[in-house]
C-alpha positions as CSV (number, residue, x, y, z in Angstrom):
1,X,0.0,0.0,-0.1
2,X,1.8,3.4,-0.6
3,X,2.5,6.2,1.4
4,X,-0.4,8.7,0.0
5,X,-3.2,5.9,0.6
6,X,-2.0,5.0,3.9
7,X,-2.0,9.2,4.8
8,X,-5.6,8.8,3.6
9,X,-6.6,6.1,5.9
10,X,-5.3,7.5,9.0
11,X,-7.5,11.0,8.4
12,X,-10.3,9.2,7.3
13,X,-9.7,7.2,10.6
14,X,-9.2,10.7,12.7
15,X,-12.4,12.4,11.0
16,X,-14.6,8.8,12.3
17,X,-13.3,9.7,16.0
18,X,-14.2,13.7,15.4
19,X,-17.7,13.0,13.5
20,X,-18.3,11.1,16.7
21,X,-16.8,13.3,19.5
22,X,-17.6,16.6,18.0
23,X,-21.0,17.5,18.3
24,X,-20.8,20.9,15.8
25,X,-18.3,18.8,13.2
26,X,-20.9,16.3,13.1
27,X,-23.3,19.2,12.0
28,X,-21.7,20.1,9.4
29,X,-20.7,16.7,8.4
30,X,-24.8,16.2,8.6
31,X,-25.5,19.7,6.6
32,X,-23.0,19.2,3.7
33,X,-20.6,16.7,4.3
34,X,-18.2,17.6,0.8
35,X,-17.5,20.4,2.4
36,X,-16.7,20.0,5.8
37,X,-14.4,16.8,5.1
38,X,-12.6,18.6,2.2
39,X,-11.9,21.5,4.4
40,X,-11.0,19.4,7.4
41,X,-8.4,18.1,5.2
42,X,-9.4,14.6,3.3
43,X,-8.7,14.7,-0.3
44,X,-11.3,15.8,-2.5
45,X,-11.0,12.6,-4.4
46,X,-10.9,10.5,-1.5
47,X,-14.8,11.9,-0.5
48,X,-17.2,9.8,-2.3
49,X,-16.0,7.1,-1.1
50,X,-15.3,7.8,2.3
51,X,-19.6,9.2,2.3
52,X,-20.1,5.5,0.8
53,X,-18.1,3.7,3.5
54,X,-18.2,5.0,6.3
55,X,-21.4,7.9,6.8
56,X,-23.7,5.6,4.9
57,X,-26.6,4.1,6.9
58,X,-26.5,1.1,4.6
59,X,-27.4,-1.3,7.7
60,X,-30.7,-3.9,7.8
61,X,-32.2,-6.3,9.9
62,X,-33.6,-4.7,13.2
63,X,-34.2,-0.9,14.5
64,X,-32.2,0.6,17.8
65,X,-33.7,3.0,19.3
66,X,-31.2,5.0,21.6
67,X,-28.1,3.0,19.7
68,X,-24.8,2.9,21.9
69,X,-22.7,3.2,19.2
70,X,-21.1,6.5,18.0
71,X,-21.6,6.8,14.2
72,X,-23.5,10.4,13.0
73,X,-26.4,8.1,11.8
74,X,-29.4,9.3,13.4
75,X,-31.4,6.2,13.5
76,X,-30.4,2.8,12.6
77,X,-30.5,-1.0,12.0
78,X,-28.5,-3.1,12.8
79,X,-27.8,-7.1,12.0
80,X,-25.8,-7.9,15.0
81,X,-23.8,-7.1,18.0
């Protein structure tokens, strides 16, 4: 894996943690994901992939009220924990 790829993955992991711990940043990402992520340092070319992998709510199963998982979803369904 290239150094550039490693740096992008490290930045993506940092942003996932920031989204889960920083309410203001989470709101910015919810409002305009591309602008917020690029401003936070994720390369624009990587934003679409990041959104698809980290911010999509494409999980199916049963609805979990008051989910304890830290993610940017306002509601989610989990197939297993």
